[in-house]
mmCIF file of the N, C-alpha and C atoms, coordinates in Angstrom:
data_MODEL
# 
_entry.id   MODEL 
# 
loop_
_atom_site.group_PDB 
_atom_site.id 
_atom_site.type_symbol 
_atom_site.label_atom_id 
_atom_site.label_alt_id 
_atom_site.label_comp_id 
_atom_site.label_asym_id 
_atom_site.label_entity_id 
_atom_site.label_seq_id 
_atom_site.pdbx_PDB_ins_code 
_atom_site.Cartn_x 
_atom_site.Cartn_y 
_atom_site.Cartn_z 
_atom_site.occupancy 
_atom_site.B_iso_or_equiv 
_atom_site.pdbx_formal_charge 
_atom_site.auth_seq_id 
_atom_site.auth_comp_id 
_atom_site.auth_asym_id 
_atom_site.auth_atom_id 
_atom_site.pdbx_PDB_model_num 
ATOM 1   N N  . UNK A 1 1  ? 27.860  -17.310 9.072   1.00 0.00 ? 1  UNK A N  1 
ATOM 2   C CA . UNK A 1 1  ? 28.060  -15.923 8.628   1.00 0.00 ? 1  UNK A CA 1 
ATOM 3   C C  . UNK A 1 1  ? 26.901  -15.523 7.221   1.00 0.00 ? 1  UNK A C  1 
ATOM 4   N N  . UNK A 1 2  ? 26.703  -16.383 6.675   1.00 0.00 ? 2  UNK A N  1 
ATOM 5   C CA . UNK A 1 2  ? 26.093  -16.594 5.551   1.00 0.00 ? 2  UNK A CA 1 
ATOM 6   C C  . UNK A 1 2  ? 24.597  -16.486 5.941   1.00 0.00 ? 2  UNK A C  1 
ATOM 7   N N  . UNK A 1 3  ? 24.222  -17.417 7.117   1.00 0.00 ? 3  UNK A N  1 
ATOM 8   C CA . UNK A 1 3  ? 22.860  -17.278 7.022   1.00 0.00 ? 3  UNK A CA 1 
ATOM 9   C C  . UNK A 1 3  ? 22.369  -16.025 8.168   1.00 0.00 ? 3  UNK A C  1 
ATOM 10  N N  . UNK A 1 4  ? 23.585  -14.975 8.626   1.00 0.00 ? 4  UNK A N  1 
ATOM 11  C CA . UNK A 1 4  ? 23.217  -13.979 9.295   1.00 0.00 ? 4  UNK A CA 1 
ATOM 12  C C  . UNK A 1 4  ? 22.874  -12.734 8.330   1.00 0.00 ? 4  UNK A C  1 
ATOM 13  N N  . UNK A 1 5  ? 23.705  -12.996 7.131   1.00 0.00 ? 5  UNK A N  1 
ATOM 14  C CA . UNK A 1 5  ? 23.644  -12.018 6.167   1.00 0.00 ? 5  UNK A CA 1 
ATOM 15  C C  . UNK A 1 5  ? 22.029  -12.486 5.433   1.00 0.00 ? 5  UNK A C  1 
ATOM 16  N N  . UNK A 1 6  ? 21.826  -13.331 5.120   1.00 0.00 ? 6  UNK A N  1 
ATOM 17  C CA . UNK A 1 6  ? 20.743  -14.215 4.560   1.00 0.00 ? 6  UNK A CA 1 
ATOM 18  C C  . UNK A 1 6  ? 19.242  -13.624 5.435   1.00 0.00 ? 6  UNK A C  1 
ATOM 19  N N  . UNK A 1 7  ? 19.599  -13.508 6.718   1.00 0.00 ? 7  UNK A N  1 
ATOM 20  C CA . UNK A 1 7  ? 18.156  -13.296 7.613   1.00 0.00 ? 7  UNK A CA 1 
ATOM 21  C C  . UNK A 1 7  ? 18.342  -11.952 7.664   1.00 0.00 ? 7  UNK A C  1 
ATOM 22  N N  . UNK A 1 8  ? 19.422  -10.943 7.305   1.00 0.00 ? 8  UNK A N  1 
ATOM 23  C CA . UNK A 1 8  ? 19.443  -9.462  7.582   1.00 0.00 ? 8  UNK A CA 1 
ATOM 24  C C  . UNK A 1 8  ? 18.746  -9.131  6.022   1.00 0.00 ? 8  UNK A C  1 
ATOM 25  N N  . UNK A 1 9  ? 18.641  -9.987  4.804   1.00 0.00 ? 9  UNK A N  1 
ATOM 26  C CA . UNK A 1 9  ? 18.194  -9.374  3.519   1.00 0.00 ? 9  UNK A CA 1 
ATOM 27  C C  . UNK A 1 9  ? 16.632  -9.559  3.710   1.00 0.00 ? 9  UNK A C  1 
ATOM 28  N N  . UNK A 1 10 ? 16.819  -10.657 4.457   1.00 0.00 ? 10 UNK A N  1 
ATOM 29  C CA . UNK A 1 10 ? 15.299  -11.491 4.318   1.00 0.00 ? 10 UNK A CA 1 
ATOM 30  C C  . UNK A 1 10 ? 14.385  -10.156 5.342   1.00 0.00 ? 10 UNK A C  1 
ATOM 31  N N  . UNK A 1 11 ? 14.867  -9.934  6.493   1.00 0.00 ? 11 UNK A N  1 
ATOM 32  C CA . UNK A 1 11 ? 14.109  -8.845  7.369   1.00 0.00 ? 11 UNK A CA 1 
ATOM 33  C C  . UNK A 1 11 ? 14.146  -7.642  6.603   1.00 0.00 ? 11 UNK A C  1 
ATOM 34  N N  . UNK A 1 12 ? 15.005  -7.108  5.518   1.00 0.00 ? 12 UNK A N  1 
ATOM 35  C CA . UNK A 1 12 ? 14.760  -5.714  4.699   1.00 0.00 ? 12 UNK A CA 1 
ATOM 36  C C  . UNK A 1 12 ? 13.867  -6.410  3.937   1.00 0.00 ? 12 UNK A C  1 
ATOM 37  N N  . UNK A 1 13 ? 13.307  -7.186  3.017   1.00 0.00 ? 13 UNK A N  1 
ATOM 38  C CA . UNK A 1 13 ? 12.445  -7.783  2.258   1.00 0.00 ? 13 UNK A CA 1 
ATOM 39  C C  . UNK A 1 13 ? 11.296  -7.542  2.721   1.00 0.00 ? 13 UNK A C  1 
ATOM 40  N N  . UNK A 1 14 ? 11.176  -8.019  3.991   1.00 0.00 ? 14 UNK A N  1 
ATOM 41  C CA . UNK A 1 14 ? 9.781   -7.981  4.699   1.00 0.00 ? 14 UNK A CA 1 
ATOM 42  C C  . UNK A 1 14 ? 9.725   -6.637  4.778   1.00 0.00 ? 14 UNK A C  1 
ATOM 43  N N  . UNK A 1 15 ? 10.601  -5.672  5.496   1.00 0.00 ? 15 UNK A N  1 
ATOM 44  C CA . UNK A 1 15 ? 9.942   -4.364  5.743   1.00 0.00 ? 15 UNK A CA 1 
ATOM 45  C C  . UNK A 1 15 ? 9.681   -3.826  4.745   1.00 0.00 ? 15 UNK A C  1 
ATOM 46  N N  . UNK A 1 16 ? 9.972   -4.097  3.574   1.00 0.00 ? 16 UNK A N  1 
ATOM 47  C CA . UNK A 1 16 ? 10.012  -3.152  2.282   1.00 0.00 ? 16 UNK A CA 1 
ATOM 48  C C  . UNK A 1 16 ? 8.508   -3.635  2.035   1.00 0.00 ? 16 UNK A C  1 
ATOM 49  N N  . UNK A 1 17 ? 8.175   -5.082  1.978   1.00 0.00 ? 17 UNK A N  1 
ATOM 50  C CA . UNK A 1 17 ? 7.028   -5.360  1.490   1.00 0.00 ? 17 UNK A CA 1 
ATOM 51  C C  . UNK A 1 17 ? 5.847   -4.955  2.237   1.00 0.00 ? 17 UNK A C  1 
ATOM 52  N N  . UNK A 1 18 ? 6.101   -4.747  3.713   1.00 0.00 ? 18 UNK A N  1 
ATOM 53  C CA . UNK A 1 18 ? 5.211   -4.014  4.459   1.00 0.00 ? 18 UNK A CA 1 
ATOM 54  C C  . UNK A 1 18 ? 4.758   -2.589  4.076   1.00 0.00 ? 18 UNK A C  1 
ATOM 55  N N  . UNK A 1 19 ? 5.966   -2.199  3.731   1.00 0.00 ? 19 UNK A N  1 
ATOM 56  C CA . UNK A 1 19 ? 5.497   -0.631  3.663   1.00 0.00 ? 19 UNK A CA 1 
ATOM 57  C C  . UNK A 1 19 ? 5.006   -0.634  2.405   1.00 0.00 ? 19 UNK A C  1 
ATOM 58  N N  . UNK A 1 20 ? 5.238   -1.078  1.332   1.00 0.00 ? 20 UNK A N  1 
ATOM 59  C CA . UNK A 1 20 ? 4.153   -1.087  0.040   1.00 0.00 ? 20 UNK A CA 1 
ATOM 60  C C  . UNK A 1 20 ? 2.853   -1.920  0.353   1.00 0.00 ? 20 UNK A C  1 
ATOM 61  N N  . UNK A 1 21 ? 2.781   -3.132  1.096   1.00 0.00 ? 21 UNK A N  1 
ATOM 62  C CA . UNK A 1 21 ? 1.234   -3.150  1.537   1.00 0.00 ? 21 UNK A CA 1 
ATOM 63  C C  . UNK A 1 21 ? 0.506   -2.171  2.226   1.00 0.00 ? 21 UNK A C  1 
ATOM 64  N N  . UNK A 1 22 ? 1.291   -1.564  3.203   1.00 0.00 ? 22 UNK A N  1 
ATOM 65  C CA . UNK A 1 22 ? 0.440   -0.385  3.877   1.00 0.00 ? 22 UNK A CA 1 
ATOM 66  C C  . UNK A 1 22 ? 0.177   0.795   3.052   1.00 0.00 ? 22 UNK A C  1 
ATOM 67  N N  . UNK A 1 23 ? 1.395   1.044   2.089   1.00 0.00 ? 23 UNK A N  1 
ATOM 68  C CA . UNK A 1 23 ? 0.609   2.078   1.332   1.00 0.00 ? 23 UNK A CA 1 
ATOM 69  C C  . UNK A 1 23 ? -0.489  1.840   0.445   1.00 0.00 ? 23 UNK A C  1 
ATOM 70  N N  . UNK A 1 24 ? -0.722  0.561   0.007   1.00 0.00 ? 24 UNK A N  1 
ATOM 71  C CA . UNK A 1 24 ? -1.563  0.050   -0.834  1.00 0.00 ? 24 UNK A CA 1 
ATOM 72  C C  . UNK A 1 24 ? -2.945  0.340   -0.075  1.00 0.00 ? 24 UNK A C  1 
ATOM 73  N N  . UNK A 1 25 ? -2.924  -0.366  1.036   1.00 0.00 ? 25 UNK A N  1 
ATOM 74  C CA . UNK A 1 25 ? -3.939  -0.161  1.790   1.00 0.00 ? 25 UNK A CA 1 
ATOM 75  C C  . UNK A 1 25 ? -4.579  1.308   1.941   1.00 0.00 ? 25 UNK A C  1 
ATOM 76  N N  . UNK A 1 26 ? -3.583  2.070   2.334   1.00 0.00 ? 26 UNK A N  1 
ATOM 77  C CA . UNK A 1 26 ? -3.936  3.354   2.602   1.00 0.00 ? 26 UNK A CA 1 
ATOM 78  C C  . UNK A 1 26 ? -4.616  4.077   1.240   1.00 0.00 ? 26 UNK A C  1 
ATOM 79  N N  . UNK A 1 27 ? -3.724  3.761   0.120   1.00 0.00 ? 27 UNK A N  1 
ATOM 80  C CA . UNK A 1 27 ? -4.394  4.381   -1.126  1.00 0.00 ? 27 UNK A CA 1 
ATOM 81  C C  . UNK A 1 27 ? -6.093  3.638   -1.549  1.00 0.00 ? 27 UNK A C  1 
ATOM 82  N N  . UNK A 1 28 ? -5.962  2.650   -1.146  1.00 0.00 ? 28 UNK A N  1 
ATOM 83  C CA . UNK A 1 28 ? -7.399  2.131   -1.222  1.00 0.00 ? 28 UNK A CA 1 
ATOM 84  C C  . UNK A 1 28 ? -8.457  2.886   -0.322  1.00 0.00 ? 28 UNK A C  1 
ATOM 85  N N  . UNK A 1 29 ? -7.982  2.959   0.688   1.00 0.00 ? 29 UNK A N  1 
ATOM 86  C CA . UNK A 1 29 ? -8.992  3.380   1.884   1.00 0.00 ? 29 UNK A CA 1 
ATOM 87  C C  . UNK A 1 29 ? -9.197  5.170   1.419   1.00 0.00 ? 29 UNK A C  1 
ATOM 88  N N  . UNK A 1 30 ? -8.419  5.725   1.147   1.00 0.00 ? 30 UNK A N  1 
ATOM 89  C CA . UNK A 1 30 ? -8.466  7.090   0.855   1.00 0.00 ? 30 UNK A CA 1 
ATOM 90  C C  . UNK A 1 30 ? -9.128  7.125   -0.653  1.00 0.00 ? 30 UNK A C  1 
ATOM 91  N N  . UNK A 1 31 ? -9.155  6.207   -1.501  1.00 0.00 ? 31 UNK A N  1 
ATOM 92  C CA . UNK A 1 31 ? -9.759  6.322   -2.644  1.00 0.00 ? 31 UNK A CA 1 
ATOM 93  C C  . UNK A 1 31 ? -11.460 6.013   -2.249  1.00 0.00 ? 31 UNK A C  1 
ATOM 94  N N  . UNK A 1 32 ? -11.708 5.105   -1.462  1.00 0.00 ? 32 UNK A N  1 
ATOM 95  C CA . UNK A 1 32 ? -12.909 4.662   -1.103  1.00 0.00 ? 32 UNK A CA 1 
ATOM 96  C C  . UNK A 1 32 ? -13.627 5.807   -0.301  1.00 0.00 ? 32 UNK A C  1 
ATOM 97  N N  . UNK A 1 33 ? -12.922 6.282   0.466   1.00 0.00 ? 33 UNK A N  1 
ATOM 98  C CA . UNK A 1 33 ? -13.281 7.610   1.132   1.00 0.00 ? 33 UNK A CA 1 
ATOM 99  C C  . UNK A 1 33 ? -14.217 8.730   0.304   1.00 0.00 ? 33 UNK A C  1 
ATOM 100 N N  . UNK A 1 34 ? -13.256 9.337   -0.424  1.00 0.00 ? 34 UNK A N  1 
ATOM 101 C CA . UNK A 1 34 ? -13.248 10.330  -1.627  1.00 0.00 ? 34 UNK A CA 1 
ATOM 102 C C  . UNK A 1 34 ? -14.234 10.146  -2.429  1.00 0.00 ? 34 UNK A C  1 
ATOM 103 N N  . UNK A 1 35 ? -14.574 8.415   -2.758  1.00 0.00 ? 35 UNK A N  1 
ATOM 104 C CA . UNK A 1 35 ? -15.481 8.247   -3.678  1.00 0.00 ? 35 UNK A CA 1 
ATOM 105 C C  . UNK A 1 35 ? -16.622 8.346   -2.870  1.00 0.00 ? 35 UNK A C  1 
ATOM 106 N N  . UNK A 1 36 ? -16.842 7.570   -1.545  1.00 0.00 ? 36 UNK A N  1 
ATOM 107 C CA . UNK A 1 36 ? -18.155 7.940   -1.039  1.00 0.00 ? 36 UNK A CA 1 
ATOM 108 C C  . UNK A 1 36 ? -18.647 9.609   -0.528  1.00 0.00 ? 36 UNK A C  1 
ATOM 109 N N  . UNK A 1 37 ? -17.886 10.327  -0.419  1.00 0.00 ? 37 UNK A N  1 
ATOM 110 C CA . UNK A 1 37 ? -17.670 11.373  -0.470  1.00 0.00 ? 37 UNK A CA 1 
ATOM 111 C C  . UNK A 1 37 ? -18.219 12.263  -1.655  1.00 0.00 ? 37 UNK A C  1 
ATOM 112 N N  . UNK A 1 38 ? -18.248 11.785  -3.050  1.00 0.00 ? 38 UNK A N  1 
ATOM 113 C CA . UNK A 1 38 ? -18.510 12.515  -4.245  1.00 0.00 ? 38 UNK A CA 1 
ATOM 114 C C  . UNK A 1 38 ? -17.795 13.328  -4.422  1.00 0.00 ? 38 UNK A C  1 
ATOM 115 N N  . UNK A 1 39 ? -16.261 13.623  -4.051  1.00 0.00 ? 39 UNK A N  1 
ATOM 116 C CA . UNK A 1 39 ? -15.367 14.415  -4.441  1.00 0.00 ? 39 UNK A CA 1 
ATOM 117 C C  . UNK A 1 39 ? -14.959 14.400  -5.915  1.00 0.00 ? 39 UNK A C  1 
ATOM 118 N N  . UNK A 1 40 ? -14.947 13.516  -6.409  1.00 0.00 ? 40 UNK A N  1 
ATOM 119 C CA . UNK A 1 40 ? -14.459 13.113  -7.705  1.00 0.00 ? 40 UNK A CA 1 
ATOM 120 C C  . UNK A 1 40 ? -15.665 13.754  -8.746  1.00 0.00 ? 40 UNK A C  1 
ATOM 121 N N  . UNK A 1 41 ? -16.737 14.266  -8.299  1.00 0.00 ? 41 UNK A N  1 
ATOM 122 C CA . UNK A 1 41 ? -17.595 14.926  -9.193  1.00 0.00 ? 41 UNK A CA 1 
ATOM 123 C C  . UNK A 1 41 ? -18.687 14.110  -9.315  1.00 0.00 ? 41 UNK A C  1 
ATOM 124 N N  . UNK A 1 42 ? -18.793 14.166  -11.028 1.00 0.00 ? 42 UNK A N  1 
ATOM 125 C CA . UNK A 1 42 ? -19.668 12.949  -11.844 1.00 0.00 ? 42 UNK A CA 1 
ATOM 126 C C  . UNK A 1 42 ? -19.561 11.468  -11.332 1.00 0.00 ? 42 UNK A C  1 
ATOM 127 N N  . UNK A 1 43 ? -20.744 11.196  -11.091 1.00 0.00 ? 43 UNK A N  1 
ATOM 128 C CA . UNK A 1 43 ? -21.109 10.171  -10.513 1.00 0.00 ? 43 UNK A CA 1 
ATOM 129 C C  . UNK A 1 43 ? -20.571 8.964   -11.697 1.00 0.00 ? 43 UNK A C  1 
ATOM 130 N N  . UNK A 1 44 ? -20.696 9.316   -13.476 1.00 0.00 ? 44 UNK A N  1 
ATOM 131 C CA . UNK A 1 44 ? -20.495 8.308   -14.259 1.00 0.00 ? 44 UNK A CA 1 
ATOM 132 C C  . UNK A 1 44 ? -19.073 8.744   -14.792 1.00 0.00 ? 44 UNK A C  1 
ATOM 133 N N  . UNK A 1 45 ? -18.264 9.425   -13.899 1.00 0.00 ? 45 UNK A N  1 
ATOM 134 C CA . UNK A 1 45 ? -16.799 9.395   -14.294 1.00 0.00 ? 45 UNK A CA 1 
ATOM 135 C C  . UNK A 1 45 ? -16.297 7.928   -13.843 1.00 0.00 ? 45 UNK A C  1 
ATOM 136 N N  . UNK A 1 46 ? -15.084 7.565   -14.696 1.00 0.00 ? 46 UNK A N  1 
ATOM 137 C CA . UNK A 1 46 ? -14.301 6.586   -14.369 1.00 0.00 ? 46 UNK A CA 1 
ATOM 138 C C  . UNK A 1 46 ? -14.043 6.327   -12.995 1.00 0.00 ? 46 UNK A C  1 
ATOM 139 N N  . UNK A 1 47 ? -13.890 5.209   -12.656 1.00 0.00 ? 47 UNK A N  1 
ATOM 140 C CA . UNK A 1 47 ? -13.434 4.931   -11.361 1.00 0.00 ? 47 UNK A CA 1 
ATOM 141 C C  . UNK A 1 47 ? -11.871 5.071   -11.210 1.00 0.00 ? 47 UNK A C  1 
# 
């Protein structure tokens, strides 16, 4: 019973972590994409 509950908790934690990780990668990719396009305007502006 305890092992079953633990594995369910573990699976939930992993899926949450994966979501955060994917979100982080997407944000980073989008940021790099816009930076390359120069949409942020001034090249001397803060990253």
